[in-house]
C-alpha positions in Angstrom: -46.3 71.6 -96.2 -45.1 71.9 -99.8 -42.7 69.9 -102.0 -40.5 71.3 -104.8 -39.6 68.6 -107.3 -37.0 69.2 -110.0 -38.0 67.6 -113.3 -35.7 67.3 -116.3 -38.3 66.2 -118.8 -37.9 64.8 -122.3 -37.3 61.2 -120.9 -37.6 58.0 -122.9 -40.2 55.6 -121.6 -40.5 51.9 -122.0 -43.7 50.2 -120.8 -42.8 46.7 -122.0 -41.7 44.2 -119.4 -42.0 40.3 -119.2 -43.6 40.6 -115.8 -47.2 41.7 -116.2 -47.3 43.4 -112.8 -44.2 45.5 -113.6 -45.5 46.3 -117.1 -48.7 47.6 -115.5 -46.8 49.7 -113.0 -44.6 51.1 -115.9 -47.8 52.1 -117.8 -49.2 53.8 -114.6 -46.0 55.8 -114.2 -46.1 56.7 -117.9 -49.6 58.1 -117.5 -48.8 59.9 -114.3 -45.8 61.6 -115.9 -47.8 62.5 -119.0 -50.5 64.1 -116.7 -48.2 66.2 -114.6 -45.1 66.8 -116.7 -45.3 65.9 -120.3 -45.8 63.0 -122.6 -42.6 60.8 -122.4 -40.6 61.0 -125.6 -40.6 57.3 -126.4 -37.1 57.6 -127.6 -35.2 54.3 -128.0 -31.7 55.7 -127.4 -32.3 57.0 -123.9 -32.0 55.5 -120.4 -35.4 54.1 -119.5 -34.2 53.6 -115.9 -33.7 57.3 -115.6 -37.2 58.0 -116.7 -38.6 55.4 -114.3 -36.6 56.9 -111.4 -37.9 60.4 -112.2 -41.4 59.1 -112.5 -41.0 57.3 -109.1 -39.9 60.6 -107.6 -43.0 62.3 -108.9 -45.2 59.5 -107.7 -43.7 59.6 -104.2 -44.1 63.4 -104.0 -47.8 63.3 -104.9 -48.4 60.3 -102.6 -46.8 62.0 -99.6 -47.7 65.7 -100.1 -50.8 65.5 -102.3 -51.0 66.9 -105.8 -52.1 70.3 -104.7 -48.9 70.8 -102.7 -46.3 69.8 -105.2 -44.4 72.4 -107.2 -42.6 71.2 -110.3 -39.3 73.0 -111.1 -38.6 72.8 -114.8 -35.2 72.9 -116.5 -36.0 76.3 -117.9 -36.3 77.7 -114.3 -40.1 77.9 -114.2 -41.9 76.7 -111.1 -45.4 75.5 -111.7 -48.0 73.9 -109.4 -48.3 70.3 -110.5 -52.1 70.3 -110.3 -53.0 73.7 -111.6 -50.0 74.3 -114.0 -49.9 77.8 -112.8 -46.8 79.8 -111.7 -45.9 79.0 -108.1 -45.1 81.9 -105.8 -41.5 82.7 -105.1 -42.3 82.7 -101.4 -42.6 78.9 -101.6 -38.9 78.7 -102.2 -37.8 79.2 -98.6 -40.2 78.2 -95.9 -42.2 75.0 -95.5 -41.0 73.5 -98.7 -39.1 70.2 -99.0 -36.7 70.0 -101.9 -36.9 66.8 -103.9 -35.4 65.4 -107.2 -32.1 65.8 -109.0 -30.6 69.2 -108.6 -28.6 71.3 -111.1 -25.0 72.2 -110.3 -25.8 75.8 -109.7 -28.4 75.0 -107.0 -26.1 72.5 -105.4 -23.4 75.1 -105.1 -25.6 78.1 -103.9 -28.9 77.0 -102.4 -28.7 77.2 -98.6 -31.4 74.5 -98.3 -29.0 72.1 -99.9 -26.0 72.5 -97.5 -26.3 68.9 -96.4 -25.8 67.8 -100.1 -22.6 69.8 -100.3 -21.4 68.4 -97.0 -22.0 64.8 -98.1 -20.0 65.4 -101.3 -17.0 66.4 -99.1 -17.0 62.9 -97.5 -13.3 62.5 -98.3 -12.4 64.9 -95.5 -14.3 62.8 -92.9 -12.4 60.7 -90.3 -15.4 58.3 -90.3 -14.8 57.6 -94.0 -11.0 57.3 -93.9 -11.1 55.0 -90.9 -13.7 52.7 -92.6 -12.9 52.8 -96.3 -10.7 49.7 -96.3 -8.1 51.3 -98.5 -5.4 54.0 -98.6 -6.7 57.3 -99.7 -5.1 60.7 -100.5 -6.6 64.0 -101.6 -4.4 65.8 -104.0 -4.3 67.9 -107.2 -2.6 68.2 -110.5 -2.7 72.0 -110.4 0.4 72.5 -108.2 3.5 72.8 -110.5 7.1 72.9 -109.3 9.8 72.5 -112.0 7.0 71.4 -114.5 5.8 68.7 -112.2 2.6 68.6 -110.2 4.4 68.2 -106.8 1.3 67.5 -104.7 0.1 64.6 -107.0 3.7 63.2 -107.1 3.9 63.2 -103.3 0.6 61.3 -102.9 1.6 58.9 -105.7 5.0 58.2 -104.1 3.3 57.4 -100.8 1.0 54.9 -102.4 3.6 53.3 -104.6 6.1 53.1 -101.8 3.5 51.2 -99.6 3.3 48.5 -102.3 0.2 49.6 -104.1 0.3 48.8 -107.8 -3.3 49.4 -108.8 -4.6 52.9 -108.2 -7.9 54.7 -108.7 -7.8 58.4 -109.6 -11.2 60.1 -109.2 -12.3 63.7 -109.7 -13.8 65.0 -106.5 -16.5 67.2 -107.9 -17.1 65.9 -111.4 -17.5 62.3 -110.3 -17.6 60.9 -113.8 -13.9 61.6 -113.9 -12.5 58.2 -113.0 -9.4 56.2 -114.0 -8.0 52.9 -112.8 -4.3 52.6 -113.4 -2.5 49.2 -113.4 1.2 49.6 -112.5 2.0 45.9 -111.8 4.6 45.7 -114.6 6.5 48.9 -113.7 10.0 48.5 -112.5 10.3 51.4 -110.1 8.5 54.5 -108.8 9.9 56.7 -111.5 8.5 54.4 -114.3 5.3 54.0 -112.3 4.9 57.8 -112.1 5.4 58.2 -115.9 2.8 55.6 -116.6 0.4 57.1 -114.1 0.8 60.6 -115.6 0.3 59.4 -119.2 -3.0 57.6 -118.2 -4.5 60.3 -116.0 -2.9 63.7 -116.2 -4.0 64.9 -119.6 -7.5 63.5 -119.3 -8.1 65.1 -115.9 -6.7 68.5 -116.6 -8.5 68.7 -120.0 -11.9 67.7 -118.5 -11.7 69.0 -115.0 -9.2 71.8 -114.8 -7.6 72.3 -111.4 -10.1 70.2 -109.5 -8.9 68.1 -106.6 -8.2 64.4 -107.2 -8.9 61.6 -104.9 -6.1 59.0 -105.3 -6.9 55.6 -103.8 -5.6 52.1 -103.6 -7.7 49.9 -105.9 -9.5 47.1 -104.0 -11.9 44.4 -105.3 -15.4 45.3 -104.1 -18.2 42.8 -103.9 -22.0 43.3 -103.3 -22.1 47.1 -103.5 -25.1 48.5 -101.7 -26.8 51.9 -101.3 -28.4 53.1 -98.1 -30.5 56.2 -97.8 -30.1 58.1 -94.5 -32.6 60.8 -93.5 -32.3 62.6 -90.2 -29.3 60.5 -89.3 -31.5 57.4 -89.5 -31.3 54.5 -92.0 -34.5 54.5 -94.1 -34.1 52.1 -97.0 -31.4 50.3 -99.1 -30.8 48.2 -102.2 -28.1 46.6 -104.1 -26.3 48.7 -106.6 -27.8 46.8 -109.5 -27.7 49.3 -112.4 -30.8 48.2 -114.2 -33.0 48.2 -111.0 -35.5 50.9 -110.1 -38.0 51.1 -107.2 -40.3 48.9 -109.4 -37.9 46.0 -108.6 -38.2 46.4 -104.9 -39.2 43.1 -103.3 -41.4 44.6 -100.6 -38.6 45.0 -98.1 -37.3 48.4 -96.9 -33.8 46.9 -97.4 -33.8 45.0 -100.6 -31.9 41.7 -100.5 -31.2 41.2 -104.2 -27.5 41.8 -104.9 -24.9 41.3 -107.7 -21.4 40.2 -106.7 -19.6 42.6 -109.0 -21.4 45.8 -110.1 -19.4 46.2 -113.4 -20.4 42.7 -114.5 -23.8 43.8 -115.8 -24.3 43.5 -119.5 -27.9 43.6 -121.0 -26.9 40.9 -123.5 -25.4 38.6 -120.9 -27.0 39.2 -117.5 -24.9 37.7 -114.7 -26.9 36.1 -112.0 -28.5 38.1 -109.2 -28.3 36.7 -105.8 -30.5 36.8 -102.7 -28.2 37.8 -99.8 -30.2 38.5 -96.7 -27.2 37.8 -94.4 -25.0 40.3 -96.3 -27.8 42.9 -96.1 -28.2 42.4 -92.3 -24.4 42.9 -92.0 -24.7 46.1 -94.0 -27.6 47.5 -91.9 -25.6 46.9 -88.7 -22.6 48.6 -90.2 -24.7 51.4 -91.6 -26.2 52.1 -88.1 -22.7 52.4 -86.7 -21.6 54.7 -89.5 -24.7 56.9 -89.2 -24.0 57.3 -85.5 -20.4 58.2 -86.2 -21.3 60.7 -88.9 -23.9 62.2 -86.6 -21.2 62.8 -84.0 -18.7 64.1 -86.5 -21.0 66.0 -88.8 -24.3 66.9 -87.0 -25.1 69.4 -89.8 -25.3 66.5 -92.3 -28.6 64.7 -91.5 -29.3 63.4 -95.0 -27.1 61.5 -97.4 -26.6 58.3 -99.3 -24.1 55.8 -97.9 -22.6 53.3 -100.4 -21.0 50.3 -98.8 -19.4 47.1 -100.1 -17.5 44.0 -99.0 -13.7 44.0 -99.3 -11.8 40.9 -98.2 -14.8 39.8 -96.2 -15.1 43.1 -94.3 -17.8 45.8 -94.8 -16.3 49.2 -96.0 -17.6 52.6 -97.0 -17.3 53.1 -100.8 -18.4 56.8 -100.7 -21.1 59.2 -99.7 -23.4 61.1 -102.0 -26.0 63.8 -101.7 -29.4 62.3 -101.2 -31.3 64.2 -104.0 -29.1 63.4 -107.0 -28.4 59.8 -106.1 -29.8 56.9 -108.2 -32.6 55.0 -106.4 -32.0 51.4 -107.5 -34.6 49.1 -105.9 -35.1 51.2 -102.8 -38.5 52.3 -101.2 -38.4 55.9 -102.4 -41.8 56.7 -100.9 -40.3 55.9 -97.5 -37.5 58.4 -98.2 -39.9 61.2 -99.0 -42.0 60.4 -96.0 -38.9 60.6 -93.8 -37.9 63.9 -95.3 -41.3 65.4 -94.6 -41.3 64.2 -91.0 -37.8 65.7 -90.5 -38.8 69.0 -92.1 -41.9 69.2 -90.0 -39.9 68.6 -86.8 -37.0 70.9 -87.8 -38.3 73.3 -90.5 -35.8 75.2 -92.6 -35.5 78.9 -91.8 -33.2 81.2 -93.9 -30.1 82.4 -92.1 -28.9 86.0 -92.3 -26.5 86.7 -95.2 -22.8 86.1 -94.4 -20.4 88.9 -95.0 -17.8 88.4 -97.6 -15.0 88.7 -95.0 -16.6 86.2 -92.7 -14.7 83.1 -91.5 -17.8 80.9 -91.7 -17.3 77.5 -93.4 -18.9 77.5 -96.8 -19.6 73.7 -96.5 -21.1 73.1 -93.1 -21.7 76.6 -91.9 -19.5 76.3 -88.8 -17.3 79.0 -87.5 -14.5 76.9 -86.1 -12.1 77.8 -89.0 -8.7 79.2 -89.6 -7.1 80.9 -92.6 -3.7 79.9 -93.8 -1.5 80.8 -96.8 -0.9 78.1 -99.4 1.0 75.1 -98.2 1.3 71.4 -98.8 1.3 68.8 -96.0 3.3 65.6 -96.1 1.5 62.4 -97.2 0.3 60.2 -94.4 -0.4 56.6 -95.3 -4.0 55.5 -94.6 -5.4 59.1 -94.2 -6.5 61.8 -96.6 -3.9 64.5 -97.3 -5.0 68.1 -97.7 -2.6 69.4 -100.3 -3.3 73.1 -100.7 -2.4 75.0 -103.8 -2.2 78.6 -105.0 0.0 81.6 -105.1 -0.2 85.4 -104.6 -3.1 86.8 -102.6 -5.0 83.5 -102.5 -5.4 81.8 -99.1 -7.4 78.8 -97.8 -10.0 78.4 -95.1 -9.7 75.2 -93.2 -12.8 74.2 -91.3 -12.0 72.3 -88.1 -15.6 71.0 -87.8 -16.0 69.2 -91.1 -12.3 69.3 -92.3 -13.2 70.9 -95.6 -11.0 73.4 -97.3 -12.3 76.4 -99.3 -10.3 78.8 -101.4 -10.7 82.4 -100.0 -9.1 85.8 -100.6 -6.5 86.8 -98.2 -7.9 89.8 -96.2 -4.6 91.6 -96.5 -5.1 91.7 -100.3 -8.8 92.1 -100.5 
């Protein structure tokens, strides 16, 4: 079996570390990366953790598959055998090849082997998420104008504000770096709150993300954020969302117990204390098992993903889901993840599916056929559940998948 590992290259590398064991491991990864990819740049203005994560991915691929079976996919599109530095055959793209490493947006949108990544990114349509997120959540958009006002966003905002929520989070669904926290505690009424909300979010989102859907949520204080890697619907490894940690910081446990109470507290110049919290991690694992079973029942076509959890008011909640390949590793056991992916692919190997006709009603997210097509509409906001607020005019219609609850913009067959 082969592995195809995407490598971005030109990474800064830092081998210095106060712990001699960690410093030696950093040096080993530096040499490994130089041997198979390129000499790390040594730049001081880059993210050393990103280099270490990419080097750990390379190390895991070679350990699990062997250097003769690893194909390195470069940013320029070339695919080379890691050992021989020769062009890899295109036939290796489809069968008996496990996809590893961070993926470019084009591949995430189009590669049929990455369908589970796309489905994980649509977590906001999942009942399992909304029922276990611990906060009110609405899916909306700014690109729905009526009388110069984005009606869909106003409807979702009104539902949240009317329920007493005065701190909100607006998050771009696809471009996840689009993120705003809006404090409305000093606004006198809903009208003033809406004006404040628009002034702090609307221009930035529409300028950066166009007509992308927006996830509007109640802000809640999250403690001890934690990331769990799920492969084949089974929990494999996990670690606290400690931004400076990489697999080199793993303490030998599949589920690392070193956590930080508030993720945003980290400052390299004033490091807040890390805590050993084995009881919290045990609670997260039990919760993660229940959620993995629930997602398996709800989305059987989504076997791999990353589950982010946290504690809110003493209860465990889902923060979000992410695709497995592009997610940060933190102090997880990444070799265990790659081993699990190989076992899964050996038991259920990928086989390319026949091309889907343009007029097919197949869901573009999960591949299911339990879909219907409707003309643009907007549903009323429902407190505590996501709202699918559709937009568009003219010949545009929308496909609603009843299996994964995703919505895709399609062309009305009557106007095709």
